[in-house]
N, C-alpha and C positions, 0 to 999 in steps of 0.2 A: 504494500500500500504506500509506504514511504517513498519507494523508488518511483512509483507512478506519479506521485505528487511532485517529486523533485523534477522529473522530466517535464511535467505539465508546466511547472513554474518557469523553466528555462525555455519553453516553447513560446512564451509570451514575448512581445516586443520590449525593448529596453525601457521605454517610457512607463509602460504598465507595471513592470517589475519595480521601477523606482517609486511609483505611487504606493504600491503595496508595502514596500520596504519602509517608507516614511510613516505610513499608517501604523504598521506593526511596532515601529520604534516608539511612536507617540503613545500608542495604547499600552504597551508594556511599561513605558515610563510612568504613565498615570497609575497603572496598577502598583508599580513599585512605590510610587509616592504615597498612595493610599495605605499601603502596608506599613509605611514608616510613620503614619499618624499615631500619636500617643493616645491610647485608649484609656479613658477615665470611666470607671464603673461607679455609678451613683445610685445609692439605694434609698428608697423612701416608700411610704405607704401608697395605696391606690390613689390615683389622681382622678377623682370623679368629675372634676370640672373640665379636664382635658387641657388646662392652661399650661401645666408643667411640660407635658409632652410637646405642645406647640413651641414653647420656648427652647426646649432641647433641640428640636428639629431646626429651629432658626440658628441656634448656636453652631450646630454641626455644619450647616451650610456656609456660615460665615467663616468657619475655621477648617473647611474641607482640606484634607491632606496634612493638617497640622495636629488637630485635636479632635477626637471623636468621643462623645459622651454616650455611654450605654446606660439607659435607665433600667434599673432592676427593681421590680415591685416587691416591697416587703409586706409584712402583715398589716392589716387594717387596724388591729388591736395594738395600742401602744405598749401594753405589757408584753405581748408576744414579740413585737418588733424589738423591744429592748433585749429580750432573750436571744433573738437572732443576731443582733449586733454583738452582744456579750460573747456568744459562742465563737464568732469569727475573730474577735479580739484575742481570745484565749488560744485559738488554734492557729491563727495567722496563716490562713490558706489563700489570702489574696482575693477574696470574693468581692471586695469593694474598696474603693479609694476615698470616696467621699460619701457623706450621708447628711441627713437632717436629723437632729436630736431634739427631743422634747426639752423645753426650757429647764425642767427640773433635774435633768440628768447631768448637767455640766460638772458639778463637784465630783460625782462618782467617776465619770470618764477621766477627768483631770487627775484625780488622786491615783488612779490606776495606770496613768501614763498611756492611755489608749488613744488619745487624740493629740494632734499637733498643737503646740503652743503658737498661737497666731498673733501674739502681742506686737511684735516688730512689724509684721506685715500690715496689721490693722492700722497702726499709727502712721505708717507710710502712705496709706490710702484714704483713711477716714479719721474722723474725730468723734468722740462719744456724743457730743452735742448734736450730731446729725441724726441720732436715733431716739426713738421713744424711750424714755428713761427706764421703765420696768423691763423692756426688752433688752436694753443694754446691760442692765444689772444681771439678767439671767445668763448672760454669756461670760460673766466674770467669776473668778474664783481665786482667792489668795493673791490678789493684786496682779493677776495675769488674765489674758483674754484667750478663750479656748474655742470660741465660735463666733460667727457673724450673724447678728439677728436678722433672720430671713423674713418671717411674718409673725405677727403677734396675734393674740386671741384674748378675749375676755367674755365671761359668761353674760348672756343677755336673755331677756324675755321677749320672745316673739308672740304676737297675739293677732287674732283675726279682727282687724279694725272694722270690717264690714258688719260682723256680728255684734260687736260692742256698740257700734253706731245704731244698729237696728233696735236695740233695747235701751238706747240712750244712756250708756254708762262710760266712764273713763277707764283707762287701763288701771289695774289694781296696783296699789302701793304696798299693801300688806297681804300676807297669806290668807287671812280671813276674807278679804275682799275677793281674792282669786277664787276661793272656794264658793263664795256666795254667787258670783257671776257664773261659775261653771255649773252649779246646781240649777240655776235659773234657765240657762240655755239648754241643759239636758232635759229639764222638765218640759220645755217647749218643743222638744224633739228637733232642735236646731243643730245639735252636735252630738256625736257619739261619746266622746271623752272630753274631760275638762282640761287636764294637764298632762303632758308627756315630758319626760326628762331621761337622764341616763341613770338607770338603777342597777345595772349589772355589777357584779363584783370585779371591777377592773378600774383603770385609772379615771375614767369618766365619773364613776361613782364617788371617787375621792373628791373631785372638784365640787360635785353636788353636795356632799356631806359637809364640806368646809363652808360652803355658802349658807347652808341652813344655820350653821353654828355662828358664823360671823354676823349674819343679819339678825341674830337675836341678841347681839352684844357679847357673845362668847368668843373664846379663842381656842385654837389648837395648841398654840404656844403662848408663852407669857408676853403680854403687851402687843397684841394684834400683829404678831410676827415681826415686830420692830427690833427684836433681839438679833435678827439676821440682817446685818448690814450688807452693803454691796459685795464685800469680799469675805465675810465671815462664814463659818460653818457651825451648824448646831450639833453639839455633841453632849451638852449638859442636860441630864434628866430633869433638873430643876426648872427648865423652861417649859416643860409639859404642864398645861393648865386646863386641859379639856374638861376635867371634872368640876364643873361649876353650875350654879343655878341658871345662868344665861345659856350655857351650852345645852343644858337639859331642856330649856324652853325651845331651842332650835330643833332638837330631836323630836320633841312632842309635835312640832309642826308637821313632821314627816308622817307620824302616825295618824294625825287628823286627816291628812290628804288620803291616806289609805282607808281609814275607817269610814269616811264619808263618800267613798267610791268616786273620788275626783279623778284619779288616775286609772288606767286600765289594769286589770288583775295581773297581767303579765309584765308589768313595768319593771319587775326585778330582773328581767332578762334584757331590757332595752339598752342599746348603745346609741352612739350618735346617729348612725344611719337609720336605725329603727325609729327613733323619735322624729328624725327629719322626714322620713317617708310618711309617717302617720300624719304629721302636720301638713305636708305637701298634698296628701290625698284628701284633705278636708275632714279628718277624723277627730281632731282636737282643736280647741280654741286657744290654748296656751302651750308654748314649748320653751323649755330652758335649753338653749343651744349655744354654739359658738357662731361668730359671724359667718364662717364658711358655710353654715347651713343655708344661708341666703341663696347660695348657688343652686340649690335644689329647686327653688322657686323660679329660676330662670330657665329651667328645663321645659321644653314644649309639652312634656308629659304631665306637668304639674296641674293638678285640679285647682289649686289656689294660686292666684296671680299676685305678683308683687304689690299691685295697687290695693289689694285686699288685706295687706299685712302691715302691722305697726310694730315698733320696737320700743321696749321700755327697760327700766332697771329691774334687777331681781327683787322680788318683794321682800319685805322685812316682817318681823314678828309684831312690831308696833310702829306707829308713825314717829315715835321718838328715836327709833334706831336708824342708823345710816346704812344705805345699801352698799354692799361690797360684792365684787365679782372676783372669781378665781382667774389669775393670770394663766394664760395658755400661750401656745405658739411654738415655733421651731427655729433652731439655730443651725446654720450650715457649718459642718465640721469636716476635718481632714483626718483620715486614718494615719496614725503615727507610724504604722508599719509599712506604708506605701513607699515606693522608690522616690528619689528626689525629683526625677523628671515628671513623675505623675503628680507629685505634690505641687509643682509649679504649674502644671496644666490644670489641676484642680482649682488653684487660686484664680486662674484666668476665667474658669467657668463660674466660680463664685462671684467674681466682679461683674460678670454678665448678668447673673440673676439679681444682683443688687442695684442695677441701674434703675433710675426712676421710671423709665418706660416699661421695664420688665415688671416692676412692682405695681405700676398703674394698671397694666394689662391683667395681672392676677386679681387685683382688687375689683376691677370693673366686670370681669367675666367669671370670677370664681368666688367673690365675696371675702377674699383673704385680706386681713388688715395689714397695711404696709408697716414696716418698721422704721421707715424714713419719715422724720418729722415734716419735711418739706411738703409731702403729699397731703398732709392734713390742712395745708393752706391752699391747696389746689381747688379752686371754686368749681371747676368743671367736674372733677372727680367727686367732690362732696355732693354735687347735684345728682350725678348719675348713680352713686352708690350710697344708699341710705345708711347701711351699716357702718361705713367709714365716717359719715357725718355724725352718727350717734356716738361712735367710739371716741371721737375727738373730745366729747364732753365727759365721758365716764372713765376713760382709761386710767386717769389718776387715782380712781377708787378701786384699783385692783390689789389683791393680796397674792403673794406667792405661797405655794404649798411649802412645807418645811424644807428649807434649803440645807441639806445635810448629805454627806457622802453615804449615809446609811438609809437614804430615802427609799430605796427599793425594798428594804425590809419593813419600813414603816407603812408605806403605801398599801400593801395587801391587807394589813390589819384594819385600816380605815375603810377600805372598800368592802371587806367582808362584813364588818359590823353594820355599815349602811345597808347592805343587801339583806342582812338578817332582820333589821328593823322593818324593812319593806315587807318581808315575808311574814313577820310577826312572831319570830321565834325568840326575840330578845326585847325586853322592855327598854324605854328610854333611859331609865336609871341604870339598868344593867349595861347599856351601851356605853355611856360615858365613863362608868367605873371601870369596865373592862378595857376600854381604849386607854385610859389613863395609866392603868397598870401595865399593859402590854408595851406601850411606847416607852415608858420609863425602863422597862426590862431590856429593851433593845439597846437603848443608849448606855445603860449600865454595863451591859455585856461588853461593849466596845471600850468603855473606860477600863474594864478589867484587862482586856487584851493589850491595851497600851500602857498599863501600869498607872492609869489615872486614878 
């Protein structure tokens, strides 16, 4: 076969052979060039909005032949996603070079030396003042910067504005008002469920539990988490203060919602997507969610349209209490075990994702809150994205979950207790007492390990 092709090639005239030779040279050269492109493997959870994949495609086109980013889809559950990352860090099999980490993971990743110290690169390209303060604090640990704040989150209350207008009421400021409105709409057969939220025993449940406690005037840690400064770690058991009458009041709000059948019976299994779909499909009048849930309303499949939805603060136990929301969001991080050329390529990709136009695109089309302060002054964005406009006013009232290198031991305890309260297998009194004891035991065990 090869002999026949060889003879056929030389039977052509000289000009034709020259054209084929030039084409093959260029083609093979391009192939070689593409093979030389540095591959960056980036892992993150599912991108329901499609905005991340669009931006990665754009980046790859702009950097063709130089850098190619391969998006690896991690678990939707933040708890399982953490385990996926941890397994790779410990095995060092090169499965990813870059990733987005939950804001609460920074101290654990930094202490274990799993992520690259980005302090020098950060200050060569950015200034802390460019970022929303809570997001910037979440990327810092022990006076160093370990991630770049990608997008931020804060717990908010979505409500059916059309239904509340129909019965002539304002959005609820207290849990009692939320329950009263829900019962009225259910009695009139205008809605199936009153309130949906994240009740499963996972990280979303932690955020919900903390908000119930904070908004009753209680604390998980001493002083409304103020003991955790920008660079501190929480390791002292004495800062645990969940066992208080205020915290108990917050947990009782949970039981009232369940006892009065305001939430669906299966709420103890709900995660973000479950609550989002229930609200999108018109089954609930209220939803506790993250701003990114707004993206579901932009889907053409949504039964509920954005014009029918309003946004408000998380309710409190009384009008005398201030409304607080749990800080969420994700930071862009670099795997410390990656090669130096991949680290440099990853930094180029991070800078692309951090551009104003990239963050604006994700905000407008996916409901993600930008980490850049400048975009909260962008009148066009504020007009087109209600969640960004709302977050501009309330983001200062966010609280961090316990900022400690032992957070991944503390978190499951809070999530489990919250879930048990929803199911009804533990009383509010039992919940706060058990949590107080378990959290102190965790911190005490590490004091013993370090000789403290």
